[in-house]
Structures are given as C-alpha cells and as structure tokens.
N, C-alpha and C positions, 0 to 999 in steps of 0.2 A: 557459612554460618554454623556454629556449633549448636547441635540440638540438645538442649538442656533437659528435656523430659526424660529420656532414657538414663541420662546421667543421674538425675535426682531419684529416679525409681530404683536404680541399683543401689545407690547409697542408702535409701530408705530401708530396703530389704536387709542390707548389711547392718545398719543400726539395730534393727529388730533382732537379727540373729545374735549379735554381740550381747544385747540385753538379755536374751534367753540363756546364753552361755554364762553370763555373770550370775544369773540366778541359780545355776547349778551349784555354786559355792554355798548356797543357803543350806544344803544338806550337811555340809561340814560344820557350819555355824550351829546348826541344831544338834548335831551329834556331840560336838565338843563343848556345848553350852556357851557359845560366844554370841555377842551382840550381832544379829543379822540385819539390823536396820540400815547400816551404810550400804550393804550389798544390795538389799532390796531397792533402796533409793537410786543406786547407781544403775541397776538394770532398768528401772522405770524411766529414769532420765534418758537412757540410750533409746528406749522404745519411743518416747515422746519426740526425740529428735528425729527418729525414723519417720514418725507420722507427719512431722512438719515438712520433711523432704518430699514426702509422697504428694503433698499439696501443690508442688511446683507444676505450673501449666505450660504446655508447649504443644505444637502441632503433632498429631499422631501419625503413624505410618512411615516415619523417617527411620531408616536402618542405622545401626551403630557402625560408623566408619572407623578408620584407624584413629582419626583425631579424637573422636569420642571415647574410643577404646583406651587410649593412653591416659586421657583425662580421668576416666572412671577408675583406672588402676591407681593412679597417684592419689586422687581424692578418697578412694576407698581406704588406702593406708593411713591417710590423715584421719579419716573417720574412725578407723580401728584404734588409733592412738588416743584420740579424744575420748572415746568411750572407755578404753582400757585404763585410762588414768583415774576415772571416777571412783572406783573402789578404794584406791590409795588415798585420794584426797578427802573423800567423805568420812573415812574411818580415822584419818589422822595418822595412819601407819607411816605414810610418807607425806608430810605436810607441805614440803616445798614443791612448787610447780615444776621447777627445773629438775629436781630429783625424780618426781613422779613421771615427768616426760621421758627422762633418760631410762628409767626402769621399764616403762611401758614400751618404748621404742626398741630397747634391747630385747624385750620379750617377744614382741610381734615380729621383729626381724630375725629372731632366733640367734642373736649375737651372744647373749649370756653374760655380758658385763653387768655388774651390779653396784648399787650404791648402799646396799645393806651391809653393815659391818658385823652384825651378830644375827645371823639368820635364825638361830635356835633360841633367841631371846623370847621370853613369855609375852613381850610387847608386840610380837608379830603373830597375829591370829593365824591359826592353821587354815582357816577358810581363805584368807587372803594369800597365803603362800600357795595354796592350791590354785587360786586365780592366777597368780604369778606364773606357775607352771603351765596353766592352760593357755595363757597368752602365747607361749612358744608353740604349743601344739596347733593353735589356730593359725599362726603365721607360718608354720613349718611347710605345709603343702601350699599355702596361699589361699586365703579366704575367698579369693576370686574364683578359684576352681569350684569351690562349694556353691558360690553364688551362681556360677554359670549353669549348674545343674538345676537351679531354681528359676533362672531367668525365663525359660520357655513358658512358665506359668503366667508371666507378665506380657507374653507376646513379643519378646525382644530376643533377637538372635545373639549368640554369645561368642562366635568364632573370633571376633576382633579382640575380645577381652582375653581369651586364652592365649592368643598370639602375643599380647602385650605382657602377660604375666609369666608365661612358660619360660623357665630359665635355660640359657644355653642355646647354641646354634644347632639344634637337632630338629629334624623333620619327621622323626618316627611317629607313626600314628597307631594307636591301639584300636580305635573304632572310628568310622567316618563321621558319626554324629558326636558333636562336641559335648553335649550334655551326658551322653552315655560314657564318653571318655572320662569326664569328671567323676561320675559315679563309680567307675571301675577303680580310678586312682584312690578315691576315698575309701572304698571297700578294702583295698590293700592296706592303706594307711591305718584305718581303724583296726583291721585284723592283726597287723603286726603290733600295734600298741596294746591291744587286749592280751595277746599272747605273751608279750614281755611282762606285763603286769602280773599275770598268773605265775609265770616262772620266777619272778622276783619274790613273790610271796612264798613259793616253794623253797627258794634259796634262803629264806630267813628274814626278809624284810616285812615290816608291818604293812597291812593293806594300804594305809595312807601313804607311806613312803614309796611303796611299789607303784601306786597310781601316779604320783608326782614324777618319779624318775622314768616311768614308761612314757609319759607325755613328753618329757623334755629330751629323752634319748631319741625317739623316732622323729622328733622335730629337729634333731641335731642342734639343740638349743643350749643345754648345759646348766640351766638353773637347777639347784639342788636344795634340799631341805636341811642339809648339813653344812656347817661352816667349813669342814675339811673336804667337802665335795665327795668324790668317789673314794678318796683315801680313807674314809670312815668305814668302808665296807670290806667284807672278806674277799680273799682272792677269787673265790668262786663267783661272787657277784660281779667283780671287776671283769673277769673273763666273759661273763654273760653280756655285760654292757658292751664289751669290745665287739662281740658278734653282731649285736643289733645296731651299734653305731656304724659298723661296716656296711650292713645291709641298708641302713638309711642313706648311705652315701652312694648307693647304686641307682642308676637310672630306673625310674619306676616302670618304664616301658620294658626294660630287661627283666625286672622282677615279675611283671605280668606274663611275659613270655616264658619265664621259668615256671610259673604257676601252671601255665598251659602245657608245660613239658616240651616246648619247642626249642630243644637244646641246640640244634644247629644254628638257629637265629640268635640265640644267646651268645654263642661263642664267636659269632661274626663281629661282635662289638670290639673294636680296637681299644676303645676307651676302657672297657671292663678289664681287658688284659693288662693295660697299662696301670690301672688302679690296683689290681692284685699284685702285679710285679713290683710296683713302687713300694707298697706296704711291706712286701716280703724283703726287699733289698734294704730298705731303711731300717727295718726291725733288726736285721742281722748286724748292720753297721752300728746302730745305736746300742744294741745289747753288748756288743764287743767293747765299745767305748765306755759304757757305764760300768760294766763288770770289772774291767782292768783299771779303771780310775779309782775303784774302791769306794765309790759314793752310792752304789745301788744295792748293797747287801749281797746275797748269794746270787747264783746264776739264774735261778727261777724268778726271783724278784726283779733282777735286772732286766730279764726278758719281758716280764709282765708290765713293769713300769714303762719300758721303752715302747712296747707294742701299744699299750693303752694311750700314751701321749701322742704317738704317731697317728693312730686312727682317730683320736679325738681332735687333733688339729687339722688333719687332712679333710675330715668330714665337717669341720668347723663346729663341732659339738661344744668343745670347750670344757668338758669335765676334766678334773685334775686328780691324779693319783699320786703325783710327786712333783717337786719343784724342779723342773728341767733346767731352770736358769742357774741352779747350784751345782750342776754336774761338771761342766767344763765350758770354756769359751767356744770351742769348735762345735759342740753339741748345741749350745744356745743359738749359734748362728744357723745351724741346720733347722732347728725348730722355728726360728724367725722366718726362714724361707718358706716353711710349710704354711705360714699365714697367707701366702700368695697363691697356693695351689687350688684348693677347693676340690671336691670329689667329682662325681659324674654329673653331667648336664641332665636335667630332668629329675634330679633328686631333691631332697629337702636341704641339702648343703648350700652354703654360700660360697664366696670366693670366686676366682676367675673361672674355674672348672677345667678339668683335665683335657677335655676335648679341644679347648682352645690352645692349650699348650701342645697337644699332639699336632694340630694343624700348623702351628708355628714351627715346631721342630722338624716335621716332615718337609714342609715347604723350604725351610732353610737348607736342609740336606739336599733337596732336589735342585737347589740353585747351583750347587757344584756341578751337577750333570749338565745343567743348562749353559753354564759357562764353558764347559768343554765341548758341548755340542749345541751351539747357538741356533742351529736350524731345526733341531729335533723338537717334537712336541712331547713334553714330559708332564703328564697330568698328575695331580695330587689325588691319591685314593685314600678313602677312609671307609672301613667296613666293606672293602671290596668295590666301592663305588667312587666315581670321579666327583671330587668336591668342586662345585661351581666357583668361578672366579669371584663372584660377588660375596660368597661366604668367606673366602680367603681374605678379601679386602675388609670385610666387616670384622673379622677376627683381629687383623693387624691394627685396624683403627681402634678397636676396643682395648687391646693391650696398651697401645700408646696413650689413649685417653685415661685408662686406669692408672698408668704410671704417672701421668701428668697430674691427675687429681691427688694421688698419693704425695707427690713432691710438694705441690702447692699447700696441701693440708698440713704437712709436716712443718713447713715454713710458718704458716699461720699459728699452729700450736706453739711453736717456739716463740713467736712474737707475743703470745698470750701468757708466756712464763714457764712453759715446760722445758726441761732439759732435753738434750739431743736424743738420748736413748729412749726416754719415755715418750717423746713426740713421735719417734719412729714406731714404737710399740703400739701406742694408742691409735695412731692413724691406720696402721696395717690391720690391727684386730677389728677396728670399727668398720673399715671399708670392706674387709673380708667376712664380716659377721662371724667372727671366731669366738671372742670372749677374753681369754687371757692373752697377754702380749709379752713384752719385755720391759725392762726398766722398772719404774714405780707402778706399773699396771701389769705386773707379772702374775704368774699362777697363784701366788699366795697373797696377792694384794687385791684391792678393789678400786672403784672409781669415786668413792665418796668424797675424797679430799679435793677433787678437782673443782674449779670455780664454776658458778652457774653458766657463765658464757661458754666455757669449754664443753660443758655437758650438753648445752643446746646445739653447739656446733657439731659435736660427735653424733648427736641424735640425727641430725640432717645427713651426716656422712653414712650412718648405718642404713638409712632409708635408700640413699643413692646406691649403696652396695647391694642391698637386698633386691632392688628392682633393676639391677644390672645397668646402671648409669644412664643409658639412652632414654629409658622410659621416663625418667625424671627430667633430665637436662633438655629433652626435646620441647618441654613446656616453656623453657626460657628462650627458645629460638623465636625470632620475630615472625617467621613465615608460618609458625603453628597457628597464630591468631589471625592470619589474613582471612578475609571473607571467602575467597575463592578456593 
C-alpha cells in the first residue's frame, strides 16, 4: 500500500516554496510600478494549497520506498506546473489555460518553447517575465533536490527521491548524505547563476536582463526577455553565454570535483571528454559549412553563430543567435540530430544524455570483438570501470523506448494536423526539452499557432522527457499500484 502521508508532506513543502518564489516577483512589480496583486494572490493560493496537502493523515514511521519516491517526483512536477500557471492566469497575461499550461511546463522542464509572440510588448509585465525566467531556474536543477535538503526537517528520508529525480545512469556521489549532496549542488547552481548575472551587467546588460538571462542560462532553459533572443546582444555577451551554457551542460559532480581541484578525477570522465570533443569537431564542421555557403557573414561571425547554436542545442538551452534552418539542408539535418543528444548526465540539460550514447557506441564496437572471439569476456568500461550489465540493458531499453515514443508522438501530431517536418521538429524538441526545432517551430518561430490539443499533448511530452521517461511511465504500469 502506498503511504500517502510523506507524499502529501513533500507536496505541501513544495507548494509553499513555489509560493515564496512567486512572491519574489513582487520586487519587480514594485520597482517598475506594476500591479502586484495577481502575483500576491498567486503566491498565497500556492501556500494555501500547500497547507491543505499538509493536513493529509496517514500512519507515521513508514519510510519512503521507490514507489512513493516516483509518485512524489511526478506529483511534484504536477504541483509545480499548477502553481506556476497561477501568475499568468490571475494577471491575464496568458488567459488561455492551454497556453498557460504550455508556457509553465516549458519553463519548469527548461524546454524554452513559448506561446508569447511579442515578448517585449508593454502588455507583458516585467515581473511576470521574471517569473517566467524563474520557472526555468526552479526546474533546472530539479526542485526535488532542493526539497530533499528540507525533507530531514520533516523526519522523512530523501534518498529515494534523489534516485528518481537524478538524471542519467550515473552513480557518482559527492557526499554520502543526500541532504548534504543537495545543498552542495545548489550552492554550485546559485554560485554560477550569480557570477553570470554580475558578468552580464559588466558586459553591458541592464540588471533586469542580466538576472533573467543568468537564470535561464544556468537552467539550460532558453527563455529570453528579447524577441530576437541572444541575437539581440553583442558578440561579447554571446561568447559569455556560450561559456556558461557549456558549463551548465557539464555533470555537476565533475564541476564539484573541479572546484575541489581534483583534476585527476575530472579527467577520468569519458563523458566530459566526449562532450568537449563533440563540440570542438561540430564547431569546425559547421563553421566551414556556414562560411563557405556565404550565409553567415565573415569568418568570426560564422564561427560564433555555429559555436553558439551547437552549444545551445547540445545543452538543450535553446537560445538563438541565428536561424540555422536557413543555412543549408545538410546543416539543418545536423542541428536536427543535435536535438537527440543532450549534454552530460547529472547536468541541468535535457535530452538523452551523452553517457547513454557512449555506452551504446562502445558496446556496439565491442560486439565486433565478441563476434570474432565468442569465448572471450570483453567488458564495457566507462571512466576506467566496468559497466554492469543491468546498466547496459537499461541504456538500450531507454534508447529504444525514447525512439518509440518519438515515432508514436510524430504520428499523433501528424494526425492532429501538423505537416511532416513540423511534427518531427515539435516532437524532438519537446521530448528533448530543447526549445527550437525545425519546420514551423524553428528558431525564429514559436508555438502560439498550435491548437490547444497539441499544446496539452506537447506539455505531457515535455514532462516525460524532463523526468526521463521511466519515472512517468512507471505510474501507468499495473504492478505499480498493486498492494504488495
């Protein structure tokens, strides 16, 4: 039997935290002379819902098992979305429930797809645009990690929560106590965000724009306060964003080890080496293609635009500095394939994650040795250690399931009226939590024109992608709800 008490208690804490975060937007309402009542009421409503969840009664002393852990993670994201929609709906900035749902899910899952056609319009209050950016920052690391650090105050262990939320097949540990791990991750996250905000101000952005873009960059989210996204900024700002997008795509365990100057452990990471190498090779390839096609200006601009879009898509940030679909068909195909990569496991990036691709490629290569030497034991090694067979099986199942969901989703989108190319782009970018896609949802387009049914469907897809498929789909399996 599922113990509802810890589930409700965690959800209640989450509602209260979201309410408090909503209220931070009141500072911008006050500073810019905007009506802060919708924001205040949204925060209050979230806290009231948290109080109601806290009243749920159930026997004490029952620990959180895997079943409760997965249920808490999924319901937490539902709660985040419900609370996150309130400022949009109460203010009338996004009056449609389907649009508010899509924008909130896109923010919380750090996808960055938007239904706002004119972000710089005076009808969009700056306080709400800040909240829009903050939703990505909240979802970037995963609000569950923050909640795990608070859970010991409630007398509830949080190891199962972290296992359900932590992205990617990585077993690296920073600290044996899960609450301490969560605190260290958030210190890194907050530190990088603050550093980037200060640097953006130094590089010429207003404090308001610096804060917004620091929040969405470290979250690998991609929401911007400009219609032209990163293309509205100077080359110096774009290079700065490239650096921090790249850092945000690195496994936070590796970032922590770098901070502790444990360089030998850092360079043991095969995934980090693949990440650096892939960005380097693709940048040279794309720069060459853009420069000689004559579509990218001079050599420096061709390099900058190529590097920016590569890092933006690999890390699933989704910032745009140029329309990559206008360069050439071959380059468009390359950028479409980047929608399926994802950066490092344990980062704020979405997507499949490079470590899974590494396991797949290495195991496929080793199959040739096994064919030639059927009696030999040829183990798969990653970071110098043998990868257990169950991890390899999990990776292959994940890749197959990811591909199956992508294909089924494309068919459903086509049945709902999208053309072939747009269906591919919308499904790939939503499942990978990237933002821009191809077709009519490309880097210079948005999702406002889609029907409410498609927006709701893509919202569900974004949550599946953010929680890496199994966490959501396991709730739909019959044995999850069995009593034993």
